[in-house]
C-alpha positions, 0 to 999 in steps of 0.5 A: 720623040719618046712617049712617057705615057701609054700609046695606042697599041701599047700594053700596061704590062710592058709599060710596067716593065719599062718603068721598072727598068728605068727606075732600077737601072737609070744610074748605070753608065751603060743604061739610058732611060727609055720610053714608057709607052707600053710598046715592046721595041728594040730599045726595051729588048736592049734594056732587058739585056743590059739589066741581065748583064748587070745582074750577072756581075 
């Protein structure tokens, strides 16, 4: 289950990025809303890559 609040080991900066990604790209078909727990994970990296690809178009 994904967390949508800060968890131990998470940082406020990463959580801010996660929340920004979710709010900015939620309406794209290739993007899935991810957790905003402050933990830099593989899902965060994938979301950043999708955001960069979307900005290239």
